[in-house]
Each structure stands twice: as structure tokens, then as C-alpha cells.
Steps between C-alpha positions, in 0.01 A plus 500: 500500500710235330837659413780334303857635493668405171877476468696422182857460612830490314537130580353238730765554770405869535175538699327838512559667835272798429192283458541356848490849650191586294318177582546576868356851455194364321439239769544762771213690337276193533514343153610161373834528319730246340814502286539340157850497352642408161830576332545683171565176312146381582257464211247782482218250466602331826491833682166600350337167575619509860360851546168412342463192720575704812251768386616773743293810563820704523832430330817672623785483247860583590686644197876512453737554210536124447125424475359822355467374142327184622257706709418717198418191295285349774287799599249492209448126544466531876232763450317279251505202738429700818278787381373587849832478686680809626848510345755683718861543381801619695877469517806692379433443130163678504584759765705721265301441179151506650339727239622280215372181664159651570471630145610178332302271730139595569474161673671649807260616772760638741875561469704556816814715485777444752490289815182297506423388854307807614323547167388138486374507859294812432362349181408182686326701771289663224415165336753588226284786377696803382394835360818516291697251294832634633592474869815653645463455874786578734613175658537465873853458649656168410547418869118489528454253213454151647730204433391366159512124560226289654524143619334384176777655287802305612416159355469660156845659532690171494765507226439871445663817625357647817486872434515742790553875533620684805489842333353680203644777290869576464742771617672499160381705204607275213359635174421154359297375799142578600610478865728799435202735464440775754172337600675173591680609815610229744244359742637242745355232723667497841778251569284326762210457257733386222675230699169380647352463153809326366476262797142420394633398159785298653250316721336359186818339364402155620210502253726542194687216330809718451643805678327808360655809346356796686540791263478844657380737230614821672659711226798589721491281810811654658390861455522520880813295574444466874145375443620252238762364740243440772289293262801313360619427854162356591496277193852377577379385840172351374453125463428488129608325182366777280701727271421869540541719192560875530545782249771728638680818399877446522566863598319444832720208609719555806781322683243387758294341225795302368595386850145382571447337161824307536313294761231389256504128414498404130154524352349728765522830308490594135563860393398670178745790478410784264819612328316616182808687371863556595511850346444808719364715217232243429415445866463877551281526190254242634500630857667199658727608784792265460873523433605165359865555587401523867229234480706232323711417810179446702366261240833318497481465879154345470633248251824418680409526870146365513305195383219719370402416141555817298310595185634815330267695270589714199266706279588537131378814324542765768593856395860569389589133466617398155638159406843562652352627827268199518794270431690660789207440735479135400875450543502670840214291636623166366843569648335488844382143434140541625297186560255633244514790256164626370513730199173682447397739225357844563122531492321831460227435755197729530539733794882506494735789436684302231175500300477878532858526367426292190528783249818643650657154495378422145338197654303254285276285718243227450155656511351218707635297794772415581596850368848379404737772379604403147750777427619830644759772451785271605402153379354405162253219435797290384683577825202390708469183295868422553474564874195276527712217360772583753238486778390155386858379513556643847190320622599172336875494565519682833165464675365168381808291431764660727778479239715758678841353417409457134379860475814618680713318243310661214523842665876458539528409132281783369603769746175542696181322599296709260733421212479130586121511510496688170717229346262233629207694356669518160577128513137423583384704202743320268415151621126540562541425871184565701574760768183400687661166592555452874596131504843496658657238276396692187612838632833358617560329166435830322740694724764226490469498123576871490813441707615207290442663163714796592774277641492289185532801274796625702672162463435502126663840467794386712546189285497712186779709651691184600498588871321185623521137405226303322 
């Protein structure tokens, strides 16, 4: 059979890793299988025309929070253009709302809940015939799932991330994350398999015009610190120009980790460090085992003793965090001077504990993806709106334009980073400044203007009092 795996990714640079696993399963069952990828900014007509011209007998669609609305719009038209094709959907977005998807979309022939490799292989072995529209097949151990990339894949990955996973599931039980569910327990590839597969990726570097970013999508890569060190040590010794990105939990960092990572050359490693909150009450409420007072020194060591690029993450809207608590988190993180500070906003994802707690938390959430929390017991709609403006300023001033000294000067003047950012937000509202701007000369002029206006007003007051000359 002619099978097409359809991916609609967040952006061009983000290829779909899951589809490569599924393509391999279909081929292993003796069918022809190819991958067709778009991003969510693609025109629907372009996607539909490409599918119609390919005319697959089976279409596998991978559904996530970022493409779910687009998939919903496309399904009726896909069915009209490909009336005889078998439409099979899977992915995290449909796994926890399966009944709703099947009810709203009669176009779907089969919906797969959970890990898809075993289910897709069994479907392929049965010529994609199924007695039921809903399949929930236990997946085989991750160590038995073959390496996803084939020789044909690497040329298409130039100028894109190379996604790789060495484990699935997560040891943490964070209430806001699907990986925190009881059915998402950790499942690891061995160290030997992991380094061998990473070496296969490294061996392809010569085919790319620029060093790749190899992004490991493990939810908590350093859940087993000794295992993480073995892999890091191997990558430190490897002949590679690539940057390797890891999501790590700061509570699992050790002195041995810092000592090893201090040997990393600039550009070799990039860490996404999940702080999420600096408040113990909040961290306990969401099931994240972390004491920020103990973790902060580890993060500082990473920043001061290693050349690892550090991204610190914060989630706005978690339980028990009002505006003042959120301000304290922002101040604490900016004081560490991370290379990047990513402020995210709480989403009430299907299948998560935070969704089950919606009523208790007086949580108002978007009905459809991305399921953004709009208000809760601790933050009003106005508070969220204000914090979204603060997030835009952090991204522009700190992440994009690196105006650290200017922000420090404003923080000194206003008493804190959050107060300085609030003052910039108010100034933007008064002057009509576009917070979406990321051009450095425009952002710097805006920040410098805020510094100069305040200085000028101080001088005017001083002149009126006769304490300074003209």
C-alpha cells in the first residue's frame, strides 16, 4: 500500500521526529511509506493540493497542540479529495481527547492513543484494516524501537534542528505536563545505544552547510545523573561542530556534573533548565520536587563555571502565584543573568492534573488549543495581560538584544527588574511603541529613551529647586 505520513510542524526548522519512527514501522511491514511535512503557516490549499497529487491509500497524521486547529480544518477537505483513503490520526493532542475527536470528525477511520510504533506496525500488517476506530495498543519498550533516521533523511535536515530522544517518559510528576502522568514512566535507551546513535548523526555533519543543533527531546535528560554524565563525556570527546541541546532538571545536578561540564568548549552544550517557580508552596502544589533555595547555587555554578549556554524557564499562572509572587520569580531569575530567559504561560492541557484542578483553582481556560489559561484564583485577566507585555519585553531586551547593562540601570533606578520592566511596559503603552519589535537599534533606542526621560525629569526638578546649574 502507498502510505503517506503527514506532519504540520510549528515552524520549518522543527521536523517531525515521530513520523520517522512511524514510516520505518510501515516499511518494515512491507509497504511503501513517505513523509510530507509543512509548517502551520502553510496555506491550507497548498497542503490539500499536495495531498491530492500524492493520492495516498493511507494517510497518517501526527496531531499536537500547535497544529490541532489546522488538522480540524483540513479533515473534511482531505476526506472530500481522498474519499477512499484510510485516515489514521495519532499524537498527544488526540490521545487524551479521543472520544471528542471521533465524534466531531467522522472522517477519521482510526485514532491511535499513546505511543504509536506498535499500533502502526500492527495496522500495517493488517493492511490498515481495523475493527474499531480507537486503538490503544501497549507500545514495546523504547530500547526496541529502531533509530528513526535513514540515510535519505539527513539531506533534508540541513538548516533544521536534528531531533533525537534517548528516553521517553519522565520521573517527575509535574501537574502541568502530560509527561507527568502515571502512564508516562521513564523508559531509557542504554548509554551504548545512545552514543552510537548520536555518532551516526555526527557522522553526517559534513553534508550540512552549518553545524547542526541536535536537540534531545528527553523531558528530563539528567534524571539519571551518572547516565547523563557518560553521554556528556562522550560528546565532549567527539569530533563534532554540533551544538547539543538538553532539557535538564536543576535539582539533579551534582558537583561531578559541574566539574565535567566545565570542560565543555563554547557552543558544544545548550541547557534548557526548568525553574518554573521559585516558591516552594507552588512547586509542591504542582508536584515538582525542587527547592529553589538549594537549586539556585547549582544554576549559578553552571553560569559562572562552565561555557554551557543556559536557558532558564519560568511558567506564569501556576497555583498560589499572584502578581507579587510572579514578580519575585522574575527578579530572582534575572539576577542570575541567564543567557536566555523564557517566560511561558500555563496551559491546561488535556490529560494533565492541572486540568483536573481547574474548578478548585477557579481556572478560566481557552476551550480549544493552545488551551491557554486566561485567569485563575490568583491572577486576573488584566494581570495575565500585563505579564504578557512583561514577557515580550524580557524577550526583546534580554534575549534578543542583550541589553543587560541598560536593564540593570533601570532596575537600579526602579528598585527591581520587575519594576523596571513594568515601567517600560507603561512607557510603551503611552508612546504606542510596538513590543513585538526585535530590531536591536529600535529596542535600544526605546530603552535608552526611558533612561534619558527619567534623568531629564530629575534634572528639571533639581533646577527648579536651584540645586543644579542651567
